C-alpha positions in Angstrom: 46.9 -98.0 56.9 48.8 -101.2 57.2 49.5 -102.3 60.8 52.5 -104.6 60.1 55.4 -104.7 57.6 53.9 -107.8 56.0 50.6 -106.0 55.4 52.5 -103.0 53.9 54.3 -105.2 51.5 51.5 -107.6 50.5 51.0 -107.9 46.8 48.2 -109.6 44.8 48.4 -113.4 45.3 49.3 -113.1 49.0 53.1 -112.8 48.5 55.3 -110.5 50.5 57.6 -108.1 48.6 61.3 -108.1 49.3 61.7 -104.3 49.6 59.0 -102.4 51.4 60.0 -98.8 52.0 62.8 -97.3 50.0 63.9 -93.7 50.4 66.3 -92.0 48.1 67.5 -88.4 48.0 70.4 -86.3 46.7 72.2 -83.9 48.9 75.0 -81.4 48.2 78.5 -82.8 48.8 79.0 -80.4 51.8 79.5 -80.9 55.5 76.0 -79.3 56.1 74.4 -82.4 54.5 75.8 -84.7 57.1 73.6 -83.5 60.0 70.6 -83.2 57.7 70.9 -86.8 56.6 71.7 -88.1 60.2 68.5 -86.4 61.5 66.4 -87.6 58.6 67.6 -91.2 59.0 66.9 -91.1 62.8 63.4 -89.7 62.1 62.6 -92.4 59.7 64.0 -95.1 62.0 62.0 -93.8 64.9 58.9 -93.8 62.7 59.4 -97.3 61.6 59.9 -98.5 65.2 56.7 -96.6 66.2 54.7 -98.3 63.5 56.1 -101.7 64.3 57.7 -102.0 60.9 61.3 -102.3 62.0 62.9 -105.7 62.7 62.3 -106.9 66.3 65.8 -106.2 67.6 65.7 -102.7 66.2 65.4 -100.6 69.4 66.3 -97.0 70.1 70.0 -97.8 70.5 70.1 -99.5 67.1 68.2 -96.6 65.5 71.0 -94.4 66.8 73.6 -96.8 65.4 71.9 -96.6 62.0 72.2 -92.8 62.1 75.8 -93.1 63.2 76.6 -95.4 60.3 75.1 -93.0 57.8 77.0 -90.2 59.4 80.3 -92.0 59.0 79.7 -93.1 55.4 78.5 -89.7 54.3 81.4 -88.0 56.1 83.8 -90.1 54.1 82.1 -89.2 50.9 82.2 -85.5 51.6 85.8 -85.5 52.8 87.5 -88.2 50.7 85.6 -88.6 47.4 87.1 -85.5 45.8 83.5 -84.2 45.3 83.2 -80.5 44.8 80.6 -78.5 46.8 78.5 -78.3 43.7 78.4 -82.1 43.3 75.6 -84.2 44.7 75.7 -87.4 46.7 72.8 -89.9 46.6 71.6 -91.4 49.8 69.4 -94.5 49.9 67.7 -96.2 52.8 65.6 -99.3 52.4 63.5 -101.2 55.0 62.9 -104.8 54.0 61.3 -107.8 55.8 64.8 -109.1 56.5 66.6 -105.9 57.6 67.7 -102.5 56.5 70.1 -101.5 53.7 71.7 -98.1 53.3 74.0 -96.6 50.7 75.8 -93.4 49.8 76.9 -92.8 46.2 79.5 -90.2 45.4 81.3 -89.1 42.2 84.7 -90.4 43.4 86.9 -93.2 42.1 86.4 -95.4 45.1 88.7 -97.4 47.4 89.3 -100.9 48.7 86.9 -102.3 51.3 89.6 -104.8 52.3 89.3 -105.3 56.1 93.1 -105.1 56.5 93.2 -101.7 54.9 90.4 -100.4 57.2 92.1 -99.9 60.5 91.8 -97.0 63.0 94.7 -94.6 62.9 96.1 -92.3 65.6 95.0 -89.2 63.7 91.4 -90.4 63.1 90.2 -92.8 60.4 87.8 -94.6 62.7 84.7 -94.1 60.4 84.7 -97.3 58.4 86.1 -99.3 61.4 83.0 -98.2 63.3 80.8 -99.0 60.4 82.3 -102.5 60.2 81.5 -103.1 63.9 77.8 -101.9 63.7 76.6 -103.5 60.5 76.1 -107.1 59.3 77.9 -106.5 56.0 79.2 -103.6 54.0 81.1 -103.0 50.7 82.1 -100.7 47.9 80.7 -100.9 44.4 81.8 -99.0 41.3 78.7 -97.6 39.6 78.2 -95.3 36.6 77.8 -92.3 38.9 81.0 -93.0 40.8 81.3 -95.1 44.0 78.6 -96.6 46.1 79.3 -97.6 49.7 76.5 -99.9 50.9 75.7 -101.6 54.2 73.2 -104.1 55.5 72.1 -103.3 59.0 
């Protein structure tokens, strides 16, 4: 068993790979999936920390922040993408030597990630505002399956 992230990603020739651990899953486009994904992300994050694989600044609070970011992005996909309960969402989480990347893909048409358009409202709408405060970068991509919201943590 590798003891460090560098050992886990070593390839022949002594080079370190860019992506080390990548998890991908599909979940139903339903509210029940939100807690399922949040708990899975938190479990993986805690495991990475325990093994010493996570970036140095990735403490228990940041693991909670990562779970919160997934919760917000997934909630938006469930509520706003126009997905039916029979549709699926794709959730990805990748741990690399330089950080963590996450994404949620839904069958919707997408939206603008313009910072001016993402502002809290009196009636809610804090999700992407919170995401923007907790991640290094985030954005929206149109993909063949619909829309992917990605973030670098």
